N, C-alpha and C positions, 0 to 999 in steps of 0.2 A: 715834175719827175718824169723821167723817160722810162721806157720799159727795158732799156739795155743797161746791163750792169757795167761799171768801169773795169771790173776784173772779175774773175770766176769767183763764185761763192767758195770759201774755204772751210772744209768739214774735217774734223778730227774724229776718226772712228777708233773706239778703244774697247779692250777686253780688260776688265778689272777683276783682280782677285785670281783664285786658283782655277777658275773655269777655263778649261783647255779646249773647248769646243769653239773654234773660230770660223767654221764654214759659212754660217749666216752672216757674220761681220764682213767676211770678204766678198760674199755676194752682194751685200748692201754697198760696200765700198766701190765695187766694179760698176754697179748700176748708177750710183750718183756720179762717178767719173764719167760714165757714158752720157749722163745728162748734162755734162759740161762743167761739173764742179771739180775743184781741186781737192784732193783727198790726201790726208796725212793719217796713215794706219800705224798705230803703236805697237801692234803685235800683242802677244799674250802676257798674262800676269803682271799687269800694271797696277800700281797703287793709285788711289785718288789723287795724291800729291803729284805723282809723275804725269798723270793725265792733265791736270790743271796747269802744271809748269809747262807742259809741252803746248797747251792751248795758247798760253800767254806768249811763248817764244815764236809760235807759228802764226800768231795774229788770226785766229780762226774766227769765223762768224757762227759756228755750231759745233757742238760736241755731241757725238752720237755714241752711246754706250750700249753694247750688246751684252746681255746678262742671262745666263741660263741656270746659274747656281742657286737661286733663291735668296741671294744677298741684296736684292734690289732696295729693300727698305733701309738698309745700311749705306750702301754705296751711293745712291742718288742724293740722299741728304748730305753726306760728307762731301761729295763733289760740289754741291750747291754751296755749302759753307765755305769751302776753299775758293770757289769762283768769286763769292762776295768779298772775301778777305783780299783777293788780288785785283779786284776792280773789274771783273768780267761780267757785270750785271747785264751788259748788252749783248751777250753771247747766248745763244739758244742751247739749253741742255735738253737733249731728247734721246731716245734710244728704243730698245725693244727686246724681246725675248720672252721667256716664260714668266710672266707677270700677272697674277690674278687681277680681274677687273676691279675689284674693291681696292687693291693696292695701287693700280693705275690712277684710280680716282683720288686717292690720298696723296700720291706723289704730285699729281696735277694741281691739287690744293696747295702744295708746298712751293709751287712755282716751276716744277718741272714741265717741259713742254709735252706735246702729244707723245704717247708711247704706242709702239706698234707690236702686234702679236705675230707669231710665225704665220707665214702665208700672205702677209699684207702686201699689196701690189707695190713694187718698188717705184712705180711712177707716182703713187700717192705720197710716198716718203719724200721723194725729190720735189714734188710740187709743194708740199708742206714746208719743207726747209726754205725753198726759194721764196715763197710767200712770206714767211716769218721774217726773212732777211730784208725783203722789200719794205715791210711794215716797220721794223725796228732798227734797221741800219741804213737809213736814207742817204748817209754820206757815200755809199757805194754807187749811187746813181748819178 
């Protein structure tokens, strides 16, 4: 395996539910783009079904959900369920926002990737996604 991807890592950045605070999602989307990734931003007020359908249509490597509403214990499991139903088990589900540590641990135990709290370095997020894709989607190399 070489160190060079055959194409940019494709990341879907999504805001699910009624949470209208999208500044963080836009900052992350811009940072990931600047790191060389291709970003698809869904905009506000998406349903889990909309997010997974977009991920399928856009052939993404990762889905990043920004959530500040407190609905993370509902949203992430629902997105994971839909991803499994659509055959997206080889796509990373990650995200961040206001999520208590114990909930992050529980979500990780369900199969959700690393979750990032506000203030996490964007370089750390980009490195995590890139390394996950290298490890789990070797067809891109």
